[in-house]
C-alpha positions in Angstrom: 148.9 124.8 11.6 146.3 126.2 8.6 146.1 130.5 8.9 142.7 131.0 9.3 141.2 134.8 8.4 140.8 137.6 10.5 137.0 137.3 10.6 134.7 135.3 8.4 132.2 137.3 6.4 129.1 138.7 8.0 126.2 137.9 6.3 122.8 136.3 7.5 122.6 132.7 7.9 120.3 130.7 5.2 116.7 131.3 7.0 113.7 129.8 6.5 111.2 131.5 4.2 107.7 131.4 4.1 107.8 129.5 1.0 109.7 127.1 2.2 107.5 126.8 5.2 104.3 126.1 3.1 106.7 123.9 1.2 107.4 121.6 4.1 103.6 121.8 5.1 102.4 120.6 1.5 104.7 117.8 2.0 104.0 116.6 4.9 100.1 116.5 3.6 101.3 114.4 0.8 103.9 112.3 2.7 101.4 111.8 5.5 98.2 112.7 5.3 97.3 111.8 9.3 99.7 114.6 10.0 97.3 117.5 7.8 94.4 115.7 9.1 92.9 115.0 13.0 94.2 111.7 14.3 93.3 109.7 17.5 94.8 112.1 20.6 95.2 109.7 23.7 93.2 111.1 26.8 97.2 112.1 28.3 97.1 114.5 25.4 94.5 116.3 26.9 95.5 116.5 30.3 94.4 113.6 31.8 96.4 110.8 33.4 98.2 113.5 35.6 99.9 115.1 32.8 99.1 118.8 32.0 96.6 120.0 29.7 97.9 121.4 26.2 98.1 125.1 27.3 100.9 124.4 30.1 102.8 121.9 28.1 106.1 122.4 26.5 106.4 121.5 22.9 110.2 120.2 22.3 111.8 119.0 19.1 115.2 117.3 19.4 118.3 118.2 16.9 121.1 115.7 16.4 120.1 112.0 17.9 122.9 110.2 18.0 123.3 108.6 21.6 123.7 111.8 23.8 121.0 113.3 22.3 118.3 110.3 22.4 119.6 110.2 26.3 119.3 113.5 27.2 115.9 114.5 24.9 114.6 110.9 27.0 115.3 112.7 30.1 112.8 115.5 29.1 110.3 113.9 28.0 110.0 111.7 31.5 108.6 115.7 32.8 104.6 115.4 32.1 104.8 118.7 31.1 107.2 117.9 27.9 105.6 116.6 24.8 108.5 116.1 21.9 106.9 116.3 18.3 110.0 116.3 16.5 113.3 114.7 15.8 116.1 115.7 13.2 119.4 114.1 12.6 121.1 113.6 9.4 121.5 109.9 9.4 118.3 107.9 9.3 119.0 105.3 11.4 119.3 107.8 14.2 116.3 110.1 13.4 114.0 107.0 12.6 114.6 105.4 16.2 114.1 108.6 17.9 110.9 109.1 16.0 110.0 105.2 16.7 111.0 106.1 20.6 108.4 108.5 20.6 105.6 107.3 18.7 105.9 103.9 21.2 105.7 106.8 24.1 102.9 108.2 23.0 101.3 105.8 22.0 100.8 107.5 18.3 102.3 108.1 15.3 103.0 112.0 15.7 106.5 112.2 16.0 107.9 114.0 13.0 111.5 112.8 11.7 113.9 115.5 10.0 116.9 115.5 7.9 117.2 119.5 7.8 117.2 121.2 11.4 115.0 124.1 9.4 112.0 122.3 9.0 111.7 121.2 12.9 112.5 125.1 13.3 109.8 126.4 10.8 107.0 124.5 12.9 105.2 127.2 15.2 104.2 124.6 17.3 107.6 124.0 19.2 108.6 126.0 22.1 111.9 125.2 22.8 114.9 122.5 21.0 117.5 120.1 22.4 120.8 120.5 20.7 123.1 117.4 20.7 124.6 117.5 17.2 128.2 117.2 16.7 130.1 121.0 18.3 130.7 122.4 14.7 127.0 122.7 14.2 126.0 124.2 17.7 125.7 127.6 16.7 124.5 128.2 13.2 121.4 126.1 14.4 121.4 127.8 17.9 121.4 130.8 16.4 118.5 130.1 14.0 116.4 128.2 16.3 116.6 131.9 18.6 115.4 134.1 15.6 112.7 131.1 15.3 111.2 131.8 18.5 112.5 128.7 20.5 114.5 128.4 23.6 117.4 126.6 23.5 119.0 123.9 25.4 122.3 123.1 23.5 124.9 120.4 24.7 128.2 121.0 25.7 130.8 122.3 24.7 128.5 125.2 23.2 130.9 126.3 20.4 133.6 125.5 18.4 135.2 128.8 18.9 135.2 132.0 21.0 133.3 134.4 18.2 130.6 131.8 18.0 129.8 131.8 21.5 129.9 135.3 22.2 127.6 135.2 18.7 124.8 132.7 20.6 124.8 134.7 23.5 124.2 138.0 21.4 121.3 136.0 19.9 119.7 134.8 22.8 119.8 138.3 24.3 118.7 140.0 21.1 115.7 137.3 20.5 115.0 137.0 24.4 115.1 133.2 24.3 116.2 131.0 27.3 119.1 129.3 26.6 121.0 126.7 28.6 124.3 124.7 28.3 124.2 121.5 28.9 127.0 120.8 31.7 125.1 118.9 34.5 128.2 118.3 36.6 129.5 121.3 37.1 126.9 121.6 40.0 125.3 118.2 40.3 129.0 116.4 40.6 131.2 119.3 42.2 128.8 121.2 44.4 131.1 119.7 47.1 133.9 122.0 45.9 132.2 124.8 45.3 130.6 124.8 49.5 134.6 124.0 50.4 135.7 126.9 48.5 132.7 129.9 48.8 132.9 128.4 52.4 136.4 129.2 53.3 137.3 125.7 54.2 140.8 126.1 52.7 141.3 129.6 53.2 142.0 132.7 50.2 141.9 130.9 47.2 145.2 129.9 45.4 145.2 127.5 43.1 143.6 125.1 41.0 144.3 121.9 39.3 141.9 120.6 36.5 142.8 116.9 34.8 140.6 116.8 31.6 141.7 115.4 28.3 143.8 117.7 25.8 143.5 119.2 22.0 142.0 117.9 18.9 144.1 117.5 16.5 144.2 117.3 12.2 142.1 114.3 10.8 144.5 112.2 8.1 141.5 109.6 7.7 141.1 108.1 4.3 138.2 108.3 2.2 135.5 105.6 2.3 132.4 105.3 0.5 129.3 107.0 2.3 126.7 104.6 3.9 123.2 104.8 2.7 121.4 106.7 5.4 124.0 109.3 5.7 123.7 112.8 4.3 127.5 113.7 4.8 127.8 117.2 3.4 125.0 118.0 6.0 126.7 116.5 8.6 129.6 118.4 7.1 127.5 121.6 7.0 129.8 124.8 8.2 133.4 122.5 8.7 135.1 122.2 5.5 134.8 119.9 2.7 136.5 116.3 3.8 135.7 112.8 2.8 133.6 110.6 4.3 135.5 107.9 7.0 133.1 106.5 9.6 136.1 107.9 11.9 135.2 111.5 11.5 132.0 110.6 13.1 134.0 110.3 16.1 134.3 114.0 16.1 135.5 114.9 19.8 139.5 114.3 18.2 139.2 116.5 14.9 140.1 120.1 15.0 137.6 120.9 12.6 134.8 119.5 14.5 135.6 119.5 18.0 138.4 121.1 20.4 138.9 117.7 21.7 138.9 116.3 25.5 140.1 120.3 26.5 136.7 121.4 25.4 134.5 117.7 26.4 135.3 117.2 29.8 136.7 120.5 29.8 133.1 122.4 30.3 132.4 120.1 33.3 136.0 120.4 34.8 137.2 123.9 34.1 132.9 124.9 34.4 133.1 123.3 37.5 136.6 125.3 38.9 135.1 128.7 37.7 132.1 128.0 39.4 133.7 127.3 42.9 136.2 130.4 42.3 133.5 133.1 41.2 135.0 133.5 38.0 132.5 131.8 35.6 131.7 135.0 34.6 135.1 136.7 33.7 138.3 135.1 32.0 142.2 134.5 32.9 144.3 137.4 31.7 147.1 135.5 30.7 147.4 131.6 29.4 151.1 130.1 29.5 151.8 126.7 27.8 154.0 124.2 29.1 157.6 124.6 28.2 159.4 121.5 29.1 161.5 123.6 31.8 159.9 125.9 34.3 156.4 125.6 33.3 155.3 122.4 33.1 151.5 122.1 32.8 149.1 124.4 31.0 148.6 127.4 33.5 145.9 130.1 33.1 146.2 133.6 35.5 143.6 135.5 36.4 143.5 139.0 37.3 142.9 138.5 40.8 146.4 136.2 41.1 144.5 132.7 41.2 146.2 130.4 38.8 144.8 127.7 37.5 146.7 124.4 35.8 145.3 122.0 32.8 146.9 118.6 34.7 148.3 117.4 37.8 145.3 116.7 39.8 146.2 114.8 43.0 142.8 113.1 42.9 139.7 112.9 40.5 139.3 116.1 38.3 139.8 119.0 40.8 142.1 119.8 43.3 141.9 123.3 45.2 144.7 125.1 47.0 144.1 128.0 49.5 146.5 129.4 52.1 145.1 127.6 54.8 145.0 123.9 53.2 144.3 122.1 49.9 141.1 119.4 48.7 140.9 116.8 46.3 138.7 113.8 45.5 139.6 111.9 48.3 138.9 114.7 50.8 134.9 114.5 49.7 134.8 112.7 53.2 135.0 115.9 55.3 132.2 118.0 55.7 131.1 121.0 53.6 130.1 124.5 55.3 126.4 124.8 55.3 126.2 127.7 52.8 123.7 129.0 50.6 125.0 128.6 46.7 122.1 129.7 44.3 121.6 127.1 41.6 119.4 125.1 39.5 115.5 126.4 40.0 112.6 123.9 39.6 113.0 120.3 40.1 114.7 117.7 38.6 118.3 118.8 37.9 120.0 120.7 34.7 116.9 120.0 32.2 114.4 120.9 34.9 116.3 124.5 35.5 115.6 124.7 32.1 111.6 124.0 31.9 111.3 126.0 34.7 113.2 129.1 33.3 111.2 128.6 30.2 107.9 129.2 32.2 109.3 132.1 34.1 111.9 133.2 31.3 114.5 133.8 34.2 117.7 132.8 33.2 119.1 129.1 34.0 122.2 128.0 35.9 124.1 127.3 33.0 123.1 130.4 31.2 125.0 130.7 27.5 126.7 133.6 29.0 128.5 131.5 32.2 128.6 128.3 29.5 130.4 131.0 27.1 132.9 132.0 29.4 133.9 128.5 30.9 133.9 127.2 26.8 136.1 130.2 25.8 138.7 129.0 28.5 139.0 125.8 26.8 139.4 127.8 23.6 142.1 129.6 25.1 144.4 126.6 26.4 144.0 125.5 22.8 145.4 128.3 21.4 148.1 128.4 23.8 148.8 124.7 22.9 149.0 124.9 19.2 150.9 127.9 19.0 153.2 127.0 21.7 153.8 130.6 23.3 151.5 132.5 26.0 148.7 134.6 25.0 147.7 137.7 27.2 143.3 137.9 27.2 141.4 140.5 27.8 138.3 139.1 29.3 136.1 142.4 28.6 136.7 142.8 25.1 137.3 139.2 24.4 140.4 140.0 22.5 144.1 138.4 22.5 146.4 141.1 23.2 148.8 142.1 20.8 149.2 139.0 18.9 147.4 139.1 15.3 148.1 135.2 14.4 146.4 134.1 17.9 143.5 136.4 17.0 142.8 134.7 14.3 141.7 131.5 16.0 138.9 133.2 17.9 136.9 132.6 14.7 137.1 130.1 11.7 136.1 130.4 8.4 132.4 128.7 7.6 131.9 126.7 4.3 129.1 127.8 2.4 126.0 129.0 2.6 126.1 128.6 6.2 127.7 131.8 8.3 126.9 133.7 11.3 125.0 136.8 11.7 
């Protein structure tokens, strides 16, 4: 296990200077005069065909245009008030396909494709961005987007480390940005459990089982030639340098880029469990890894006595046990108590919730503080697995108590020039 330093150097991340912005503008004019001069504007852009006028439009850009990013940005663009004007990806095929999608959608050539996210964020016409890059890029891009005055919708898991997550919350608050995490399943898939548990159908909650994947591992893949159209150095970004291998692009498995299934589906599964239990704005006080004896499953202990386990669900992702009974996926035929639980604002699921909050400046259902608390649970589970020992957690100070080595895992060093502010 690598020995991570206690903290990273605290310097400002690279920011987009006025000189860089002017250079971008000049380059755009030279490379594509149609972007610098008036072009044909379809009636829909002026509010015809039932679309909002430009003054009521939410202008978006997408960063990370692989499969998931393309799908989520496409969902946003289905809202009549949204106009997608820019896409970014370090793989040329991804960004070119995304640009073509929106050029065809709007019937013009006005969507600009970028390799460097800073060029997209420099545009003053963009109101909000989708971030759907690999996990190790989320924090740097999201914090820079907040500084640039953009609202942020970031795919889960929102962070690679606990310190990154807290820095994202602080940036959203400092710059007064709407910042939504991307787990749609927390409400849309699991709300029956929320009504059952919060409505008292199983009595006072005692135990929760959450069956999702395990931690990420160190990548052993050998070097391969870098294909044309792949900016490998930019793909790595803040992660440690490593030779290209196409298997690294499947980043979920590798510790330098992701927390594995523990943070991937864990953001959904643990997020749903915490929300049902009303523990989504705090965290556990103790995390105990399995020992092959009296502790068969990774165990989270909360201050109110509730225990949550990684794995072991009777059916589906979740099983909840209360003083008066137990429920799992197989029990969803049972009617849930008719109670009101605040969830999405506006219309159209988690995407509509974000757009409504962009308009009203309210906090979304998966506000970054809540999303950060969820992925922190995932990170702490990984740390306990990697160290193979019990850790005690202070959810107020967000520190591991009395374990310097474990605390070093709350952050990671970043490859220059990338740093958190």
